C-alpha positions as a LaTeX table, in Angstrom:
\begin{tabular}{lrrr}
\hline
Residue & $x$ (\AA) & $y$ (\AA) & $z$ (\AA) \\
\hline
Met1 & 42.08 & 117.64 & 76.88 \\
Ser2 & 43.52 & 116.09 & 80.06 \\
Asn3 & 42.02 & 113.03 & 81.70 \\
Tyr4 & 41.00 & 115.22 & 84.64 \\
Asn5 & 39.00 & 117.51 & 82.36 \\
Leu6 & 37.31 & 114.50 & 80.76 \\
Gln7 & 36.32 & 113.35 & 84.24 \\
Thr8 & 34.83 & 116.68 & 85.31 \\
Gln9 & 33.26 & 118.03 & 82.11 \\
Ile10 & 30.47 & 116.81 & 79.84 \\
Pro11 & 30.38 & 116.73 & 76.01 \\
Thr12 & 29.12 & 119.64 & 73.94 \\
Gly13 & 25.37 & 119.57 & 73.41 \\
Val14 & 24.33 & 117.77 & 76.60 \\
Arg15 & 23.71 & 119.22 & 80.03 \\
Asp16 & 23.10 & 118.46 & 83.66 \\
Ile17 & 19.56 & 119.23 & 84.79 \\
Leu18 & 19.58 & 120.54 & 88.37 \\
Pro19 & 16.81 & 119.97 & 90.94 \\
Glu20 & 14.57 & 122.98 & 90.25 \\
Glu21 & 14.58 & 122.50 & 86.48 \\
Ala22 & 14.23 & 118.73 & 86.82 \\
Trp23 & 11.15 & 119.32 & 88.99 \\
Arg24 & 9.64 & 121.75 & 86.46 \\
Lys25 & 10.36 & 119.26 & 83.66 \\
Arg26 & 8.69 & 116.41 & 85.57 \\
Leu27 & 5.71 & 118.61 & 86.42 \\
Leu28 & 5.30 & 119.61 & 82.77 \\
Glu29 & 5.61 & 116.04 & 81.51 \\
Asp30 & 2.99 & 114.93 & 84.05 \\
Lys31 & 0.61 & 117.59 & 82.70 \\
Phe32 & 1.19 & 116.40 & 79.13 \\
Tyr33 & 0.70 & 112.76 & 80.12 \\
Arg34 & $-2.60$ & 113.49 & 81.88 \\
Val35 & $-3.92$ & 115.16 & 78.73 \\
Phe36 & $-2.76$ & 112.28 & 76.51 \\
Arg37 & $-4.39$ & 109.69 & 78.78 \\
Ser38 & $-7.64$ & 111.65 & 78.94 \\
Trp39 & $-7.91$ & 111.23 & 75.14 \\
Gly40 & $-7.26$ & 107.48 & 75.35 \\
Tyr41 & $-3.55$ & 107.43 & 74.42 \\
Gln42 & $-1.35$ & 104.71 & 75.95 \\
Glu43 & 2.32 & 105.22 & 76.71 \\
Val44 & 5.02 & 103.20 & 74.95 \\
Leu45 & 8.77 & 103.11 & 75.48 \\
Thr46 & 11.26 & 102.24 & 72.75 \\
Pro47 & 15.01 & 101.54 & 73.08 \\
Thr48 & 17.31 & 104.55 & 73.29 \\
Phe49 & 19.39 & 103.00 & 70.49 \\
Glu50 & 18.42 & 100.70 & 67.64 \\
Tyr51 & 19.90 & 99.37 & 64.42 \\
Tyr52 & 20.91 & 102.24 & 62.19 \\
Gln53 & 19.11 & 100.71 & 59.21 \\
Ala54 & 15.78 & 100.93 & 61.05 \\
Met55 & 16.35 & 104.53 & 62.15 \\
Val56 & 17.02 & 105.81 & 58.62 \\
Thr57 & 13.77 & 104.34 & 57.29 \\
Gly58 & 11.67 & 107.19 & 55.99 \\
Gly59 & 14.22 & 109.80 & 57.06 \\
Asp60 & 16.06 & 112.39 & 55.02 \\
Ala61 & 19.75 & 112.91 & 54.28 \\
Lys62 & 20.12 & 115.76 & 56.78 \\
Gln63 & 18.73 & 113.64 & 59.60 \\
Glu64 & 21.05 & 110.75 & 58.68 \\
Asp65 & 24.06 & 113.07 & 58.77 \\
Asn66 & 23.13 & 114.21 & 62.27 \\
Met67 & 22.62 & 110.76 & 63.80 \\
Tyr68 & 24.84 & 109.43 & 66.56 \\
Lys69 & 26.17 & 106.14 & 65.16 \\
Phe70 & 28.39 & 103.48 & 66.73 \\
Leu71 & 29.30 & 99.81 & 66.38 \\
Asp72 & 28.36 & 96.96 & 68.68 \\
Arg73 & 30.73 & 94.03 & 69.33 \\
Lys74 & 29.33 & 92.14 & 66.34 \\
Gly75 & 30.11 & 95.01 & 63.99 \\
Gln76 & 26.47 & 96.04 & 63.56 \\
Ile77 & 25.86 & 99.78 & 63.12 \\
Leu78 & 23.63 & 101.18 & 65.85 \\
Ser79 & 22.14 & 104.64 & 66.27 \\
Leu80 & 20.71 & 106.71 & 69.08 \\
Arg81 & 17.11 & 107.50 & 68.17 \\
Pro82 & 16.86 & 110.85 & 66.31 \\
Asp83 & 13.09 & 111.08 & 66.80 \\
Met84 & 10.25 & 108.97 & 68.19 \\
Thr85 & 8.01 & 108.59 & 65.13 \\
Thr86 & 10.27 & 106.11 & 63.33 \\
Pro87 & 10.83 & 103.83 & 66.37 \\
Ile88 & 7.09 & 103.78 & 67.05 \\
Ala89 & 6.40 & 102.93 & 63.40 \\
Arg90 & 8.82 & 100.02 & 63.75 \\
Leu91 & 7.22 & 98.97 & 67.04 \\
Val92 & 3.69 & 99.02 & 65.60 \\
Ala93 & 4.70 & 97.03 & 62.50 \\
Thr94 & 6.51 & 94.35 & 64.49 \\
Arg95 & 4.69 & 94.13 & 67.83 \\
Leu96 & 1.21 & 95.62 & 67.53 \\
Lys97 & $-0.12$ & 94.72 & 64.09 \\
Glu98 & $-2.64$ & 92.29 & 65.60 \\
Val99 & $-4.11$ & 94.99 & 67.86 \\
Pro100 & $-7.45$ & 96.43 & 66.63 \\
Leu101 & $-7.23$ & 99.85 & 65.00 \\
Pro102 & $-7.09$ & 102.70 & 65.63 \\
Leu103 & $-4.01$ & 102.67 & 67.84 \\
Arg104 & $-3.52$ & 105.65 & 70.14 \\
Leu105 & 0.05 & 105.75 & 71.49 \\
Cys106 & 1.97 & 108.41 & 73.40 \\
Tyr107 & 5.51 & 108.91 & 74.71 \\
Leu108 & 7.75 & 111.10 & 76.88 \\
Ser109 & 11.32 & 110.46 & 75.79 \\
Asn110 & 14.77 & 111.82 & 75.07 \\
Val111 & 16.09 & 111.95 & 71.48 \\
Phe112 & 19.46 & 112.81 & 69.97 \\
Ser113 & 20.79 & 114.84 & 67.06 \\
His114 & 24.44 & 115.64 & 66.33 \\
Glu115 & 23.80 & 119.21 & 65.16 \\
Asp116 & 25.03 & 122.54 & 66.46 \\
Pro117 & 23.40 & 123.30 & 69.82 \\
Gln118 & 20.98 & 126.24 & 69.84 \\
Val119 & 18.59 & 127.95 & 72.21 \\
Gly120 & 16.00 & 125.39 & 73.30 \\
Arg121 & 17.69 & 122.56 & 71.42 \\
Gln122 & 20.71 & 120.59 & 72.60 \\
Arg123 & 22.12 & 117.38 & 71.11 \\
Glu124 & 20.07 & 115.48 & 73.66 \\
Tyr125 & 16.59 & 116.89 & 74.11 \\
Phe126 & 13.18 & 115.81 & 75.35 \\
Gln127 & 9.90 & 115.28 & 73.54 \\
Ala128 & 6.32 & 114.48 & 74.47 \\
Gly129 & 3.95 & 113.37 & 71.75 \\
Val130 & 1.22 & 111.14 & 70.39 \\
Glu131 & 0.75 & 108.91 & 67.36 \\
Leu132 & $-2.71$ & 107.96 & 66.04 \\
Leu133 & $-2.52$ & 105.01 & 63.66 \\
Gly134 & $-5.06$ & 103.23 & 61.50 \\
Thr135 & $-7.15$ & 105.83 & 59.68 \\
Thr136 & $-6.67$ & 108.30 & 56.84 \\
Gly137 & $-9.57$ & 110.55 & 57.80 \\
Gly138 & $-9.36$ & 114.25 & 58.53 \\
Glu139 & $-10.97$ & 113.57 & 61.92 \\
Ala140 & $-7.75$ & 111.82 & 63.02 \\
Asp141 & $-5.65$ & 114.81 & 61.92 \\
Ala142 & $-8.01$ & 117.13 & 63.80 \\
Glu143 & $-7.83$ & 114.95 & 66.91 \\
Val144 & $-4.04$ & 115.08 & 67.22 \\
Ile145 & $-4.05$ & 118.86 & 66.65 \\
Ala146 & $-6.73$ & 119.24 & 69.34 \\
Val147 & $-4.64$ & 117.09 & 71.72 \\
Ala148 & $-1.61$ & 119.32 & 71.02 \\
Val149 & $-3.66$ & 122.45 & 71.78 \\
Glu150 & $-5.03$ & 120.98 & 75.01 \\
Ala151 & $-1.56$ & 119.82 & 76.09 \\
Leu152 & $-0.07$ & 123.28 & 75.55 \\
Lys153 & $-2.97$ & 124.86 & 77.40 \\
Ala154 & $-2.43$ & 122.45 & 80.30 \\
Ser155 & 1.25 & 123.46 & 80.41 \\
Gly156 & 0.25 & 126.99 & 81.40 \\
Leu157 & 1.46 & 128.53 & 78.16 \\
Gln158 & $-0.60$ & 131.67 & 77.63 \\
Glu159 & $-0.04$ & 132.75 & 74.03 \\
Phe160 & 0.53 & 130.11 & 71.38 \\
Gln161 & $-0.81$ & 129.16 & 67.99 \\
Ile162 & $-0.79$ & 126.02 & 65.86 \\
His163 & $-0.17$ & 126.68 & 62.14 \\
Ile164 & $-1.60$ & 123.95 & 59.92 \\
Gly165 & $-0.75$ & 123.33 & 56.27 \\
Gln166 & $-1.07$ & 120.58 & 53.67 \\
Ile167 & 1.99 & 119.54 & 51.72 \\
Glu168 & $-0.18$ & 118.17 & 48.91 \\
Val169 & $-1.27$ & 121.75 & 48.17 \\
Phe170 & 2.38 & 122.55 & 47.51 \\
Asn171 & 2.93 & 119.31 & 45.58 \\
Gly172 & $-0.19$ & 119.92 & 43.49 \\
Leu173 & 0.88 & 123.46 & 42.63 \\
Met174 & 4.38 & 122.31 & 41.65 \\
Glu175 & 2.87 & 119.55 & 39.52 \\
Glu176 & 0.48 & 121.99 & 37.85 \\
Leu177 & 3.33 & 124.37 & 37.05 \\
Gly178 & 5.62 & 121.65 & 35.70 \\
Ile179 & 8.39 & 122.44 & 38.21 \\
Ser180 & 11.27 & 119.93 & 38.14 \\
Gln181 & 11.99 & 117.84 & 41.25 \\
Glu182 & 15.32 & 119.60 & 41.76 \\
Val183 & 13.78 & 123.08 & 41.69 \\
Lys184 & 10.84 & 121.87 & 43.77 \\
Glu185 & 13.20 & 120.78 & 46.56 \\
Lys186 & 14.96 & 124.14 & 46.43 \\
Ile187 & 11.64 & 125.98 & 46.65 \\
Lys188 & 10.57 & 123.76 & 49.55 \\
Ala189 & 13.82 & 124.52 & 51.40 \\
Ala190 & 13.43 & 128.25 & 50.74 \\
Ile191 & 9.85 & 128.17 & 52.10 \\
Gly192 & 11.07 & 126.30 & 55.19 \\
Asn193 & 13.66 & 129.02 & 55.78 \\
Lys194 & 11.04 & 131.73 & 55.08 \\
Asn195 & 13.21 & 132.93 & 52.21 \\
Phe196 & 10.34 & 134.13 & 50.03 \\
Val197 & 12.62 & 136.25 & 47.87 \\
Gly198 & 14.43 & 133.04 & 47.03 \\
Val199 & 11.10 & 131.39 & 46.16 \\
Glu200 & 10.38 & 134.17 & 43.68 \\
Glu201 & 13.83 & 133.78 & 42.16 \\
Tyr202 & 13.32 & 130.05 & 41.62 \\
Leu203 & 9.90 & 130.68 & 40.07 \\
Glu204 & 11.40 & 133.22 & 37.67 \\
Gly205 & 12.96 & 130.30 & 35.84 \\
Ser206 & 9.50 & 128.98 & 34.98 \\
Asn207 & 7.13 & 130.18 & 32.27 \\
Leu208 & 4.86 & 131.86 & 34.81 \\
Ser209 & 3.77 & 135.45 & 34.45 \\
Arg210 & 4.91 & 137.90 & 37.10 \\
Glu211 & 1.33 & 138.17 & 38.34 \\
Arg212 & 1.07 & 134.38 & 38.75 \\
Arg213 & 4.41 & 134.22 & 40.60 \\
Glu214 & 3.31 & 136.92 & 43.02 \\
Glu215 & 0.02 & 135.12 & 43.51 \\
Leu216 & 1.78 & 131.90 & 44.53 \\
Val217 & 4.17 & 133.67 & 46.90 \\
Arg218 & 1.26 & 135.52 & 48.50 \\
Leu219 & $-0.54$ & 132.21 & 49.03 \\
Ile220 & 2.33 & 130.60 & 50.94 \\
Thr221 & 2.87 & 133.70 & 53.12 \\
Phe222 & $-0.83$ & 134.18 & 53.90 \\
His223 & $-2.16$ & 132.73 & 57.14 \\
Gly224 & $-5.44$ & 133.01 & 59.00 \\
Gly225 & $-8.76$ & 131.18 & 59.02 \\
Lys226 & $-11.00$ & 129.78 & 56.30 \\
Glu227 & $-10.17$ & 132.71 & 54.03 \\
Val228 & $-6.78$ & 131.05 & 53.37 \\
Ile229 & $-8.56$ & 127.94 & 52.06 \\
Glu230 & $-10.80$ & 130.11 & 49.88 \\
Glu231 & $-7.74$ & 131.85 & 48.46 \\
Gly232 & $-6.17$ & 128.44 & 47.88 \\
Tyr233 & $-9.17$ & 127.29 & 45.85 \\
Arg234 & $-8.88$ & 130.43 & 43.76 \\
Val235 & $-5.18$ & 129.93 & 43.03 \\
Ala236 & $-4.98$ & 126.11 & 42.78 \\
Gly237 & $-6.00$ & 124.69 & 39.44 \\
Asn238 & $-5.50$ & 120.93 & 39.69 \\
Asn239 & $-7.36$ & 118.20 & 41.55 \\
Arg240 & $-4.40$ & 117.21 & 43.72 \\
Ala241 & $-4.13$ & 120.64 & 45.34 \\
Arg242 & $-7.90$ & 121.06 & 45.61 \\
Ala243 & $-8.30$ & 117.68 & 47.33 \\
Ala244 & $-5.67$ & 118.78 & 49.87 \\
Leu245 & $-7.62$ & 121.99 & 50.46 \\
Asp246 & $-10.76$ & 119.89 & 51.01 \\
Asn247 & $-8.86$ & 117.98 & 53.70 \\
Leu248 & $-7.77$ & 121.23 & 55.35 \\
Ala249 & $-11.35$ & 122.51 & 55.35 \\
Glu250 & $-12.58$ & 119.28 & 56.98 \\
Val251 & $-9.87$ & 119.43 & 59.65 \\
Tyr252 & $-10.54$ & 123.09 & 60.43 \\
Asp253 & $-14.30$ & 122.50 & 60.73 \\
Thr254 & $-13.63$ & 119.65 & 63.17 \\
Leu255 & $-11.27$ & 121.84 & 65.20 \\
Glu256 & $-14.05$ & 124.41 & 65.47 \\
Ser257 & $-16.30$ & 121.67 & 66.83 \\
Tyr258 & $-13.61$ & 120.78 & 69.38 \\
Gly259 & $-13.54$ & 124.43 & 70.44 \\
Val260 & $-9.80$ & 124.87 & 69.81 \\
Ala261 & $-9.82$ & 126.78 & 66.49 \\
Gly262 & $-8.98$ & 129.98 & 68.38 \\
Asn263 & $-5.46$ & 128.60 & 68.78 \\
Val264 & $-5.18$ & 127.47 & 65.15 \\
Ala265 & $-4.23$ & 129.28 & 61.94 \\
Ile266 & $-4.11$ & 127.91 & 58.40 \\
Asn267 & $-0.68$ & 128.51 & 56.87 \\
Leu268 & 0.13 & 126.92 & 53.50 \\
Gly269 & 3.81 & 127.77 & 54.02 \\
Val270 & 4.12 & 125.05 & 56.66 \\
Leu271 & 5.75 & 122.06 & 54.94 \\
Arg272 & 7.92 & 120.42 & 57.67 \\
Gly273 & 11.33 & 118.92 & 57.01 \\
Phe274 & 10.98 & 115.16 & 57.16 \\
Asp275 & 10.41 & 113.30 & 53.91 \\
Tyr276 & 7.92 & 110.90 & 55.50 \\
Tyr277 & 5.10 & 113.46 & 55.74 \\
Thr278 & 2.34 & 112.82 & 53.21 \\
Gly279 & $-0.51$ & 115.23 & 53.93 \\
Leu280 & $-1.57$ & 117.61 & 56.66 \\
Val281 & 1.32 & 119.09 & 58.64 \\
Phe282 & 1.49 & 121.58 & 61.49 \\
Glu283 & 3.81 & 123.54 & 63.77 \\
Gly284 & 3.17 & 125.26 & 67.09 \\
Tyr285 & 4.57 & 128.65 & 68.06 \\
Ser286 & 4.71 & 130.59 & 71.32 \\
Ser287 & 4.80 & 134.38 & 71.33 \\
Ala288 & 7.77 & 134.09 & 73.72 \\
Leu289 & 10.03 & 132.28 & 71.22 \\
Gly290 & 11.02 & 132.70 & 67.60 \\
Phe291 & 11.06 & 128.98 & 66.70 \\
Pro292 & 8.56 & 126.10 & 66.82 \\
Ile293 & 7.67 & 124.45 & 70.11 \\
Cys294 & 5.91 & 121.49 & 68.50 \\
Gly295 & 5.34 & 119.93 & 65.12 \\
Gly296 & 3.73 & 117.00 & 63.42 \\
Gly297 & 1.51 & 115.74 & 60.65 \\
Arg298 & 0.37 & 112.79 & 58.58 \\
Tyr299 & 2.83 & 110.07 & 57.53 \\
Asp300 & 0.82 & 107.37 & 55.76 \\
Gly301 & 3.77 & 105.55 & 54.18 \\
Leu302 & 6.23 & 105.17 & 57.06 \\
Val303 & 4.78 & 102.19 & 58.92 \\
Gly304 & 4.42 & 100.33 & 55.63 \\
Gln305 & 8.18 & 100.55 & 55.11 \\
Phe306 & 8.47 & 98.18 & 58.08 \\
Gly307 & 6.12 & 95.69 & 56.40 \\
Tyr308 & 2.74 & 96.75 & 57.81 \\
Pro309 & 0.85 & 99.28 & 55.64 \\
Cys310 & $-0.93$ & 101.54 & 58.12 \\
Pro311 & $-1.85$ & 105.24 & 57.85 \\
Ala312 & $-0.80$ & 107.45 & 60.75 \\
Thr313 & $-0.66$ & 110.98 & 62.09 \\
Gly314 & 0.91 & 112.51 & 65.19 \\
Phe315 & 3.03 & 115.22 & 66.76 \\
Ala316 & 5.92 & 115.93 & 69.12 \\
Ile317 & 6.20 & 118.78 & 71.62 \\
Gly318 & 9.67 & 120.04 & 72.53 \\
Val319 & 9.65 & 119.82 & 76.34 \\
Asp320 & 12.80 & 121.97 & 76.65 \\
Arg321 & 11.29 & 124.65 & 74.42 \\
Val322 & 8.02 & 124.80 & 76.32 \\
Leu323 & 9.99 & 125.15 & 79.57 \\
Leu324 & 11.92 & 128.00 & 78.00 \\
Ala325 & 8.71 & 129.71 & 76.85 \\
Leu326 & 7.15 & 129.29 & 80.30 \\
Gly327 & 10.22 & 130.89 & 81.84 \\
Lys328 & 10.03 & 133.85 & 79.48 \\
Gln329 & 6.38 & 134.45 & 80.33 \\
Gly330 & 7.32 & 134.66 & 84.01 \\
Asp331 & 6.65 & 131.18 & 85.37 \\
Glu332 & 8.60 & 131.16 & 88.65 \\
Ser333 & 7.07 & 128.07 & 90.22 \\
Ser334 & 9.42 & 126.13 & 92.45 \\
Gln335 & 9.46 & 123.06 & 94.62 \\
Val336 & 7.90 & 123.42 & 98.05 \\
Ile337 & 8.92 & 121.63 & 101.24 \\
Asp338 & 6.05 & 121.74 & 103.69 \\
Tyr339 & 7.82 & 120.72 & 106.89 \\
Leu340 & 11.27 & 120.27 & 108.37 \\
Ile341 & 10.93 & 118.02 & 111.40 \\
Val342 & 13.46 & 118.57 & 114.17 \\
Tyr343 & 13.79 & 116.07 & 117.00 \\
Glu344 & 16.02 & 114.79 & 119.77 \\
Glu345 & 17.35 & 111.26 & 120.01 \\
Ser346 & 14.75 & 110.43 & 122.63 \\
Thr347 & 11.90 & 111.47 & 120.30 \\
Lys348 & 13.24 & 109.94 & 117.09 \\
Ser349 & 10.54 & 107.24 & 116.79 \\
Lys350 & 7.78 & 109.75 & 117.43 \\
Ala351 & 9.28 & 112.22 & 114.92 \\
Leu352 & 9.72 & 109.67 & 112.15 \\
Ala353 & 6.17 & 108.39 & 112.70 \\
Lys354 & 4.89 & 111.99 & 112.38 \\
Ala355 & 6.90 & 112.44 & 109.18 \\
Arg356 & 5.34 & 109.29 & 107.73 \\
Glu357 & 1.85 & 110.48 & 108.72 \\
Leu358 & 2.34 & 113.84 & 106.99 \\
Arg359 & 3.77 & 112.24 & 103.84 \\
Glu360 & 0.75 & 109.95 & 103.64 \\
Gln361 & $-1.34$ & 113.13 & 103.52 \\
Gly362 & 0.58 & 114.18 & 100.40 \\
Leu363 & 2.86 & 116.69 & 102.11 \\
Val364 & 6.60 & 117.08 & 101.48 \\
Val365 & 8.57 & 116.48 & 104.65 \\
Glu366 & 12.27 & 116.57 & 105.50 \\
Thr367 & 13.84 & 115.50 & 108.77 \\
Glu368 & 16.81 & 117.24 & 110.34 \\
Ile369 & 19.73 & 114.78 & 110.19 \\
Met370 & 22.74 & 117.15 & 110.23 \\
Gly371 & 22.86 & 118.05 & 113.93 \\
Arg372 & 22.65 & 121.78 & 113.17 \\
Thr373 & 22.14 & 124.58 & 115.68 \\
Ala374 & 18.87 & 126.51 & 115.82 \\
Glu375 & 20.44 & 129.40 & 113.89 \\
Glu376 & 21.81 & 127.07 & 111.20 \\
Ile377 & 18.39 & 125.43 & 110.86 \\
Gln378 & 16.69 & 128.81 & 110.37 \\
Glu379 & 19.21 & 129.72 & 107.66 \\
Tyr380 & 18.62 & 126.36 & 105.94 \\
Val381 & 14.84 & 126.87 & 106.10 \\
Lys382 & 15.17 & 130.34 & 104.57 \\
Met383 & 17.47 & 129.21 & 101.75 \\
Asn384 & 15.26 & 126.24 & 100.81 \\
Gly385 & 11.83 & 127.85 & 101.10 \\
Ile386 & 10.61 & 125.44 & 103.78 \\
Arg387 & 7.18 & 126.48 & 104.99 \\
Glu388 & 7.36 & 125.37 & 108.62 \\
Val389 & 9.66 & 123.81 & 111.20 \\
Leu390 & 8.01 & 121.19 & 113.37 \\
Ala391 & 9.90 & 120.40 & 116.60 \\
Ile392 & 9.08 & 117.01 & 118.14 \\
Asn393 & 9.81 & 116.84 & 121.87 \\
Asn394 & 8.55 & 114.75 & 124.74 \\
Asn395 & 5.57 & 117.05 & 125.19 \\
Phe396 & 4.44 & 116.90 & 121.53 \\
\hline
\end{tabular}
């Protein structure tokens, strides 16, 4: 590629965000932030890049392969942050461990992943989320799910649902059945890809009866309300899985008390990809898209890997994906300019004072600085959706 092309193009997987979309993004992030603050969450900012060794803590091999890595002048390996949970775990363990628990933190940030770009997911993308640290209780899990529901409602999204699962149900079932770690990981990957035929094929290698195999596959494809938990109790035989179902039941009951259970379904096929999850997990879906718009769960061991044992739970919303879903449901909101003030040289002071007065009232005001004709001004007003032209003359 020529030097000229390098000057005028941008790398694969990143994009320019033009004024209208930048405005919608800022408006959406402001809505998310207002919800987070109303629940007592405080914003934190972490560095865009950190030491690679810190960023791979608690991660998985796939995430490590997709990190952007580079060297500083001292030869240290650095990485652009691939998510926000790990940097916040590092921040809490090193900067906030003297702060009384629980800690309620939130963020609105960009993250990076060197994977093939796809709809709603570039190599640089934007997330909004919360982390609740300091308690293992189901009430904390329910709180972050309720915050996610309220944030998505505030965004204007009309049809969405949060699917909640519990990875210890899966782990308990695999333990009960004596499934090897290697096969367990393959089954987990197949469930994540919704390849339920593949799940059955892996289970065929066990000593399970056909009826038992079908029962397990039905359990991980079944989603709904409390009836899923009841089915789980019927199928699960060991204490590990049943304790996880108890946790799910507690969380769901609390979500009913919050009044958000109408946007929640229990789905034991939700396992999430990151290795740091240790309990309840969840993903959010919009009817407008075929992939998750948010995800999260409990990660009780991650902060401890930075030297400060502390249970935690949280979630991230994909800002780009919610914008895409809003667009598909017909959201055509756009920026509004209330006034264009036109003036002559002799009325400049009066015009600029009027512009300041209107802006102090919260209105959006432009001033005419191009020396255009009346016809050119009318065309500009039409193209930019300006509500009114205000001419300032000596008689104003």
